[in-house]
C-alpha positions as CSV (number, residue, x, y, z in Angstrom):
1,X,64.7,127.3,186.8
2,X,64.0,125.7,183.5
3,X,66.7,125.7,180.9
4,X,65.7,125.3,177.3
5,X,68.5,123.7,175.1
6,X,68.8,122.9,171.4
7,X,69.7,119.3,170.5
8,X,72.8,118.3,168.6
9,X,72.9,117.2,165.0
10,X,75.4,114.5,165.8
11,X,74.5,112.0,168.4
12,X,76.2,109.2,170.3
13,X,75.3,105.6,169.3
14,X,72.2,104.1,171.0
15,X,74.2,101.3,172.6
16,X,72.6,98.1,173.9
17,X,70.2,99.4,176.4
18,X,66.5,98.4,176.6
19,X,64.4,99.9,173.7
20,X,62.5,103.1,173.9
21,X,59.4,103.2,176.1
22,X,57.5,106.3,174.8
23,X,55.2,106.3,177.8
24,X,58.2,106.7,180.1
25,X,59.3,110.1,178.7
26,X,58.8,113.3,180.6
27,X,56.0,115.7,179.5
28,X,53.4,113.0,178.8
29,X,51.1,115.7,177.3
30,X,53.4,115.5,174.2
31,X,52.8,111.8,173.9
32,X,50.3,111.8,171.0
33,X,52.4,114.3,169.0
34,X,55.5,112.2,169.6
35,X,53.8,109.0,168.4
36,X,52.7,110.8,165.2
37,X,56.3,111.9,164.3
38,X,57.9,108.6,165.3
39,X,55.4,106.6,163.3
40,X,55.8,108.6,160.1
41,X,59.6,108.9,160.5
42,X,60.1,105.1,160.9
43,X,57.7,104.4,157.9
44,X,59.5,107.0,155.8
45,X,63.0,105.6,156.5
46,X,61.9,102.0,156.1
47,X,60.8,102.7,152.5
48,X,62.5,104.6,149.8
49,X,66.0,105.5,151.1
50,X,66.6,108.3,148.6
51,X,63.3,109.9,149.4
52,X,64.0,109.7,153.1
53,X,67.4,111.3,152.6
54,X,65.8,114.1,150.6
55,X,63.1,114.8,153.2
56,X,65.6,114.7,156.1
57,X,68.2,116.8,154.2
58,X,70.9,114.2,154.5
59,X,74.0,114.0,152.3
60,X,75.2,110.7,150.7
61,X,77.7,110.4,153.5
62,X,74.9,110.3,156.1
63,X,72.9,107.5,154.3
64,X,73.3,105.3,157.4
65,X,71.2,107.7,159.4
66,X,68.1,106.5,157.4
67,X,68.6,102.9,158.5
68,X,69.1,104.1,162.0
69,X,65.7,105.9,162.0
70,X,64.0,102.9,160.5
71,X,65.0,100.8,163.5
72,X,64.0,103.3,166.2
73,X,61.3,101.2,167.7
74,X,63.7,98.4,168.7
75,X,67.0,100.4,169.1
76,X,68.6,100.6,172.4
77,X,68.0,103.7,174.5
78,X,70.2,105.8,176.7
79,X,69.7,108.9,178.8
80,X,69.3,111.9,176.4
81,X,72.2,113.6,178.2
82,X,74.4,110.8,176.9
83,X,72.9,110.8,173.4
84,X,73.3,114.5,172.6
85,X,76.9,115.4,171.7
86,X,78.6,118.4,170.0
87,X,80.0,121.7,171.0
88,X,77.4,122.8,173.6
89,X,77.2,119.4,175.2
90,X,81.0,118.9,175.3
91,X,81.3,122.2,177.2
92,X,78.4,121.3,179.5
93,X,80.0,117.9,180.2
94,X,77.2,116.4,182.3
95,X,79.1,113.3,183.1
96,X,81.8,115.1,185.1
97,X,79.4,117.1,187.2
98,X,79.1,116.2,190.9
99,X,76.1,114.3,192.1
100,X,74.2,117.4,193.3
101,X,74.8,119.2,190.1
102,X,73.6,116.2,188.0
103,X,70.4,116.1,190.0
104,X,69.9,119.8,189.3
105,X,70.5,119.1,185.6
106,X,67.9,116.3,185.6
107,X,65.3,118.7,187.1
108,X,66.0,121.8,185.1
109,X,67.4,121.0,181.6
110,X,64.9,120.5,178.7
111,X,66.3,119.6,175.3
112,X,64.1,120.4,172.3
113,X,63.8,117.9,169.5
114,X,62.2,117.6,166.1
115,X,61.3,114.0,167.0
116,X,60.4,114.1,170.7
117,X,59.3,117.7,171.1
118,X,61.2,118.1,174.3
119,X,62.9,115.7,176.7
120,X,64.7,115.9,180.0
121,X,68.4,114.8,180.0
122,X,67.4,111.8,182.1
123,X,64.8,110.5,179.6
124,X,66.0,107.4,177.8
125,X,65.9,107.8,174.0
126,X,67.6,106.1,171.0
127,X,70.0,107.9,168.7
128,X,68.1,109.4,165.8
129,X,68.3,112.0,163.0
130,X,65.4,114.4,162.6
131,X,65.8,118.2,162.9
132,X,63.1,120.7,163.7
133,X,63.4,122.0,160.2
134,X,62.2,118.8,158.6
135,X,58.9,118.8,156.7
136,X,57.4,115.2,156.8
137,X,55.2,114.3,153.8
138,X,52.2,113.6,156.1
139,X,52.6,115.8,159.1
140,X,54.2,118.8,157.4
141,X,56.7,121.1,159.0
142,X,57.7,119.8,162.4
143,X,58.0,123.3,163.9
144,X,54.3,123.9,163.2
145,X,53.4,120.3,164.3
146,X,54.8,121.0,167.8
147,X,53.5,124.4,168.3
148,X,50.0,123.5,169.7
149,X,51.1,120.7,172.0
150,X,54.0,122.7,173.3
151,X,51.7,125.7,174.0
152,X,49.6,123.3,176.2
153,X,52.4,121.6,178.0
154,X,55.4,123.9,178.4
155,X,53.8,126.6,180.6
156,X,53.2,124.0,183.3
157,X,56.7,122.7,182.9
158,X,58.0,126.2,183.4
159,X,56.3,126.4,186.8
160,X,56.7,129.8,188.4
161,X,60.5,130.3,188.1
162,X,63.0,131.6,185.6
163,X,63.0,130.2,182.1
164,X,66.5,130.4,180.6
165,X,66.2,130.1,176.8
166,X,69.4,128.9,175.0
167,X,67.7,127.5,171.9
168,X,68.6,128.2,168.3
169,X,66.0,129.9,166.2
170,X,64.6,126.8,164.6
171,X,63.8,125.2,168.0
172,X,62.7,128.5,169.5
173,X,59.9,128.7,166.9
174,X,58.3,125.5,168.3
175,X,57.4,127.3,171.6
176,X,57.6,131.0,172.4
177,X,56.8,131.8,176.0
178,X,53.9,134.2,176.3
179,X,52.3,136.5,178.9
180,X,53.5,136.0,182.4
181,X,55.9,133.2,181.5
182,X,57.6,135.4,178.9
183,X,58.1,138.1,181.6
184,X,60.4,135.7,183.5
185,X,62.1,134.3,180.4
186,X,65.7,135.3,179.5
187,X,67.1,134.5,176.0
188,X,70.9,134.6,175.9
189,X,73.0,135.7,173.0
190,X,76.8,135.2,173.1
191,X,78.6,138.0,171.3
192,X,82.3,138.6,170.4
193,X,82.9,141.7,172.5
194,X,85.0,143.7,170.1
195,X,82.7,143.2,167.1
196,X,79.3,142.5,168.8
197,X,78.8,139.7,166.4
198,X,77.6,136.1,167.1
199,X,80.2,133.5,166.5
200,X,78.5,130.1,166.0
201,X,81.0,127.7,167.5
202,X,81.9,129.9,170.5
203,X,78.3,130.8,171.0
204,X,77.5,127.1,171.6
205,X,80.5,126.4,173.8
206,X,79.8,129.5,175.9
207,X,76.2,128.5,176.4
208,X,77.3,125.0,177.6
209,X,79.8,126.6,180.0
210,X,77.1,129.0,181.3
211,X,74.7,126.1,182.1
212,X,77.6,124.1,183.7
213,X,78.6,127.1,185.8
214,X,75.0,127.6,187.1
215,X,74.5,123.9,187.9
216,X,77.9,123.6,189.6
217,X,77.3,126.7,191.7
218,X,73.8,125.6,192.7
219,X,72.6,129.0,191.5
220,X,68.8,129.4,191.6
221,X,67.9,132.8,190.2
222,X,64.2,133.6,190.5
223,X,64.0,135.8,187.4
224,X,66.0,137.5,184.6
225,X,67.4,140.3,186.8
226,X,68.7,137.7,189.4
227,X,70.2,135.7,186.5
228,X,72.2,138.7,185.4
229,X,73.6,139.1,188.9
230,X,74.3,135.3,189.2
231,X,76.2,135.3,185.9
232,X,78.2,138.3,186.8
233,X,79.1,136.7,190.2
234,X,80.3,133.7,188.2
235,X,82.7,135.9,186.1
236,X,80.6,136.5,182.9
237,X,80.4,139.9,181.3
238,X,76.7,140.4,180.8
239,X,74.6,143.3,179.3
240,X,70.9,143.3,179.8
241,X,68.0,145.6,179.5
242,X,64.5,145.0,180.9
243,X,61.9,144.9,178.1
244,X,59.5,147.8,177.9
245,X,56.1,146.7,179.1
246,X,55.1,143.4,180.6
247,X,54.8,140.0,179.0
248,X,58.0,140.2,177.0
249,X,61.2,138.1,177.4
250,X,64.5,139.6,178.4
251,X,67.5,139.4,176.1
252,X,70.9,138.9,177.8
253,X,74.1,139.5,175.9
254,X,77.1,137.6,177.2
255,X,80.3,139.2,175.9
256,X,83.4,137.2,175.2
257,X,86.8,138.6,174.1
258,X,88.4,135.5,172.7
259,X,87.0,133.2,170.1
260,X,88.2,129.6,170.5
């Protein structure tokens, strides 16, 4: 099972660990594309601060993020699972999982990123600010920048098992499973049961809980249909319908009654 996650806008401080070693990151086929984004982002943020804030879409209160990006080459690095914070990651709470579940997380979780493309939670990265919606002056829109390298690398990373897609739309645009991989991909929506509407905060929290539940239980569904049964066994209310025709992803609706 490969679980595709969005990153978080807010991130924990880099700390005092050893600096980033780009060659140590998972999915080495993304290395050239990563170097291109990292190089331009550092150069941008080391120059005109106001221009950098405009490009990155940062408010005056986030001015410090520009300096942080300018120092990425020498900043300390920590496991990505410790860098990413926010509602989904608080609910997932990787640090409190038992040893077996943490090993499963290291194998199966893949976090998408405007800067790195995608990393595993065990990959050591510095804290940064660069969303997938950014358009860099030289490289252009990052979603488009990542599309070709992702199309080359991600099918192999997906292997022959289930792909559980929990990404937001901006990150989903960087790689859309196709063909045979799409047929074993399940994209999850979290809906407020009485209204059938997506509620952003609870959507993220529930996705974090879903991943935690699967990791803790050692669940290993082979495909979308098996995922539906696994989630129901774990107490989730799930609605799903197999797509018409082959080569299309499933959409699973997880229904929640309370919004908190």
